[in-house]
N, C-alpha and C positions, 0 to 999 in steps of 0.2 A: 690974486695970483702973485703979486709982488712980494707979499710977506712969505708966501710959500717958497719962492725962489731964493729969497734972502736966507730963510731957514736952511735950505739945502746947501747954500754956499757956506754958511757957518759950519754946518756938519762936515763938509769936505775940507774946509780950511783948518778946523781943529784936528782932523785926522792927519793932514799934511804937516801941520806945525808940530804935533806931538812926535811924528816919525822923524822929522828933520832935527828937531831940538833934543830928542831923546827924553822927552817928558812922558810920564804915564798918561797914555791916551784916555784911559777910563776916567781919570780924575778930570781931565779937560772936558770930556763928554758929559759928565755929571753936572759940572758948572754950566756948560753950554746948554744942556737940556733945561735946567732951571731958568736960565736967563731967557732963552727962546720961548719957553712955555709961558712965562710971566709977561713978557713984552708983547708977544704976537698972538696969544690965545687967551681965553677966559679960564684956563686951567688954574686951579689953586695949587699951592705947594704940596698939599696932601695927594692930589691927583698925579702930580709929576713923580713924587716919590713912589707912588703905587706902581709905576711902570718898571721899577727895579725888579729884576727877576730873582726873587728869593730862592726859588727852587734850584736855579743854577748855582747860586752861592752855596747852598747846602750840598749840592752834588760835588762841586770842586773841593770844598773844604773837607768833606767826608772822605772822598777818594784819595786826595793827597795825604791826608792824615793816616789813613789805613796803609797806603803804600809806603809812607815814610817809616812806619813801624816795621814793615816787611824789609825795608833797607837796614834799619838799625839792628834788628835781631839776626841779620845775616841770611835771611831766607833767599833773597835775590841772588846772592853769591853762591849759595848752595845749588840753586836751580841752574845757574851757569855751569858750575862744576859737573853736575849730573849730566847736562846736555853734552858738554865737551867730552866727557868720558865715553859717551855713546858714539862719538865721531871717530874715535880711535886715533889714527895718525893721518887722516885724509884732510889736508889743508883746503882742498877744493870745496869741501862742504861747510867751511867756517862761515862764509857770508850767509848761507841758508840758515844755519843754526842761529846766528844772531838776528836774522830776519824773523824767525819764528818766536824766539824768546822776547824780542823787543815788541813784536806785534801783539803778543799775549799781554805784556805789561801795558801797552798803550790802549788795549781793549778794555782795561779795568777802570775807565772813567776819565782819566786825564792823559791825553795823547802825549804831551811833552814829558810825562813821567818816563817815557822810553829813552829820554836823553841820558839817563843814568847808565845806559849801556854803551854810550859813545866812547868814553875813555877806556873802558875795558876792551871793547871791540878793537879800537885802534892799537892798543898795546899788544893784544893777541895777534893782530895783523902784522905788526912789526916783527914779532918773534918767529912767525911761521911763513913769512914771505908773501903775504896777501897784499895786493895793491891797496893803499889807503883810500883811493877813490872808490874802489869796489866796496870795501867794508863800510865806508861812510855813507855811500848811496844806499846800500842794503839796509842800514839802520834807519836812514831817513824814510825810505819806502815803507818799512815796517811800521813806523810811527804813523804815517799816512793811512796805511791799510787798517791798522788796529784802531785808529782814531775814528773811523766810520762804523765801528761795531755798534750794535744796538745799545751797548752798555757804556759807550764812550762819548766824549763831548762833541766831536765833529758830527757824529751820527745823530746825537740827541738834538742838537741845534737844527740840523738840516731836516730830519723827518718830523720833528715836533712842530716846526714852522709850517711845513706842508700840511700836517694834520689840522693845525689851528685854522688854516685857510680852506679846509675841506678837500684837500688833495690827497688821494690815496697812494701814498708812497710807502711801501713796505720797508721797515728798517732792515730786514734780512736781505731784501733785494738790493738795497743801497750798499750794504756791507759786501754782498757778493760781487757787485760791480766794482767796488773799490779794490777788493782783493785781486780780481782778475786784471784790472788795470796795472796795479803795482807789481804783480808777478810778471807781466809782459815787460815792464820797465826794468825789473831785476834781471830778466833774461838778456835784455839789451846791454845792461851794465856788465854782465858776465862776458858778453861777446866783445865789448870794447876794452875791458880792463882785466879780465880774468882768464883769457884763453891759455895763458902759459901754465895755469894751475892744472890743466887737464893733461899736460905732458907727463909721462912716467918719470922723467928725471926730476921734475919739480916736486912731484908727490913724494918721491923717494927722498929728496933733499929735505923736505919738510919733516918726514918721519925721522930722518937722521938727526935733524935739529931738535926734534922733540925728545928723542932718545938721549941726546947729550944733556938736555935740560933736566932730565930725570935720572941723572947719574946715580947708580946704586939701586935703581928700581928695575923690576923684571918686566915692566910693560912700557911700550912706546906709545903714549897717548898725549893728545893735546890738552893743555891746561891753561887757565887764565893767569897762572903765576900769582904774583902779589897784587895784581890789578883788582881793585874792588869797587863795587857800585855803592857801597854803604855810606861813603862820605861825599857823594855827588849831589849838588842841589839841582833842582829843575824848576821850570816855570817860564812864563812869557817874558823872557829877559835875555838879551844877548850877553849879559855878564854872568851867566851861570858858571859855577865853580867846576866846570867839566874840563880840567886842565890836564894836558899830557905830561906825565912825569918821566922824562927820559932817564932819570937816575935810578929808577926802580928796576932791578934786575933779578932780585931773589925769587926763588920759586916757592909755591905754597905747600909743596909736599903732597903726600897722599891725602885725599879728601876724607874727612871724618863723616860719620853718619849724621843724618838730620836729627836735631834735638826735638824734644816734645813740643816746644813753642814753635819751632820751624815747621814741624809736621802740621800743627794746628793752623798756622798761617797759610800753608798750601791748601789745606781743606777749606779754609774761608775763601781763598782766591777762587777755587773751583766752585764753591758754593755760590759766590757772588754771580759769576757768569751763568751757572746752571739755573739759579733761581730766576734770573731775568728771562732766559730762554723758555723755561717751563711756564712762568706766569704769562709771558707774551703769547704762548700757544693757547693759554686759557682765556685770552682776551683781557688780561690785567696789565697794569703798568706799575711795577714796583718802584719805590723811591730808592734809587741806587745810593744816594748820599746818606740816607738814614741807615741803610744796610751796612755801609762802610763804617759809620760811626758806631753801630752796634758791635761789629767785628773788632773794631779798634778798641772799644771799651773793654771787651772781654780780654783781649791780649794785654791791655794796659793793667788790668787787675792782676793778671798772672805775672807780668813783668813790668812793674811801674817805671823802671829806669828807661826802657825804650819808649814807653808811652810818653814820658815827659820830654825825651829828646826829639820826638816826632812833631811836637807842637810847633816849633819854629819853622818847620818845613812845609806847613800848610801853604798852598799856593795862592796867597792873597793878591798878588799882582794880576793874575788872570781873573780872579773874582771881580776886581775893580774894572779891568779891561772890558770883559763881557757885559758886566752890569751897567757900566756907563754908556756903552754903545747901544745896548737894547733899550735903555731908558730914553736916550735921545731919539731912537727910531720910533718909540712909542709916542713921543711928542709930535714927530713928523707925521705919523699916521693920524693922530688926533686932529691936526690942523689941515689935513688933506694934501700935504706935500707929496706923499707917496703916490696918491692917485694922479697927481700931476705928471709924475714920471711915466705912469701907464699911458696917459694921453700922448706923451712924447714918443713912446714906443709905437703907438698906433700910427703916429705921423710918419714914421719911417716907411710904412707901407708893407714891408715884408716881415712877418713874425720871425721867420728863420734868420734873417739878417740881424734883427734886433736881439735874438737869442745869442747869436754868434758874437755880437758886439759886447753884450753883457758878460759873456764868458771871458772874452779878451780882457775886459776891464778888471774882472775879478782876479784873473791870473796875474796881470801886470801889477796891480796894487799889492797883491799878496806876496809877490816876489821881493818886495821891499818892506813888508810889514807883517803883522800877525795874521795867520790864517784864521784863528779863532775869531779875531775881530772882524775880518772880512766876511766870514760866514754869518756872524751876528748882524752885520750891516746889509750885505747884499741879498741874502736869501729873502728877507721880507720885502726888499725893494723890487724883487722879481715878480711878486705876486700880481701887480697890475698888468704886466705883460701876459701872464697866464689868463687872468680874468678877461682880457681883451679877446681871447680865443685864438685858435690857429696853432697853438703850441701846447702839446701835452704837458701838464704840470709836473708829473712825477719825473719825466725825462729831463725837463729843463732844470729842475732843482737838483737832481742827481748830477747832471753835467756841470752845473755852476759850482756845486760843492767840490767836486773833484778837480775842476779847472783851477780853483783857488788853492788846492792842496798840492798838486803835482809840481808846482814851481818852487816848493819849499826848500829844495836843495840849493837855491841861490844863496851865496855867501852873505847877501844883504838881509836874509831872513834868519830867524832863530836857529833852525835846524842846520842850514848851511854854515852859519857862523860857528856853530859848535863843532862841526866837522873840522873846520880850519883850526879852531882853538885847540883841539885835541891831537893834532898832527905834530910831528917833529918840526922844528923851526925850518930846517932845510927843505921840507916838503910843502910848506905853506903856500909859496907862490904858485907852484904847479897846481895844487888843489884848488886854489882860488880861481885860476884860469879855467879849469875843468868845470867847476861848479857854476861859474858865470855862464859859460856856454850851454851847459846842460839845463840850468834853471831858466835862462832867458829863451832858449829854444822851446821849452815847454809852454811858454806864454802863447805861442802860436800853435804848436803841435797838439797841445791839450784840447783847446777848443775845436780844432779841425777834427781830431779823432773822436771826441766825445759828442759834439753836436752831430757830426756825420754818423757816428756809430750808435747813438741813442735817440737824439731828437728826430732826425730825419726818418729812421725806420718807424718810430712811434707815430709820427705824423702820417705815414703811409698806411700803417696797419691798425 
């Protein structure tokens, strides 16, 4: 038991040290997994390395490569233009539009790919009088909702861990729960920061501003202007190049039609999501990473320049992060340390209280660190509590996953930090205060709502 406790303490310490010192946690975890496995178990180096999740590495590399091509060839900007043209001059719909576009992007494999929408959304918010807090929250919520899609990383880590443990958690049910939760949160954000948009004077003013921005044009429609998603980096890093450029004021002019490459990219995007849905209905599990590499290879052959430019944008930091944590968790499982946590959960006496505490811990840690990392670490650690009985597995894992994600608006986490980074200097202090209150309140509100709304009813029925 002593070696198991020591291994768990090493795991926690490495997570904390990496977060405090700003060191890549995945690298620390890989070294820690090797040291712990060799010192405290009879695992060989080959056995430890075998715990590294190659499937997730292929997923993240393939998805971020394909999406980077979509950025480079201008497809993402075209989609934004197309959506904003449908809005007309109604500024009140802007957060919803960015929620939908960002959610679709996040659903294509790498949730944080949605970060490319943040600088565009914040600049559009400035031009049309939308509160930066509302726009930033809408984009953060969309990343969370899209991230739990059956085709995206949060969802894949959550439901695949459940399936590996023999727990029947439908990926579509998980996604539906996530979308419902984030839509409620978006409605709350509208009530708190967007009520003025519903007044006729504000809408009229927004339309007037849009008309002025399009001097010489016969239409009064909202546009993104020169704000572009094509040059924005994304990944598990608070230093993303998602910076607000207050000097950019020129307008983009009338949008041009989609090019052949852009049309093909959109077809591949739709095909990616559609193939997963169809194959899942047939009981198959497609390899999303390989599909993305295939689509990316075709687009690279057609346009080699964008294919080459997309290579540096592959999200290797997240590959290291998730890979390192899952490798260490594999070592912990091999030496029985995870089972020890299950015995501790049984000692609490009440499975419901243990589930609530676990969700609190997930939310609290995730508010200061990577949600992807927390999901990779905590979801496997919840399995002993489920095995002990008394708590429905699908409900607890869904609640734990969402509790770890709804706090991401905290400015200490990647999403919240990007909201503050993309806002004008004079608005940063206000945004920081709002996001601290919103994010930290979700540490408690999330577990109360999700344990009460999912776990308790599942235990009763």
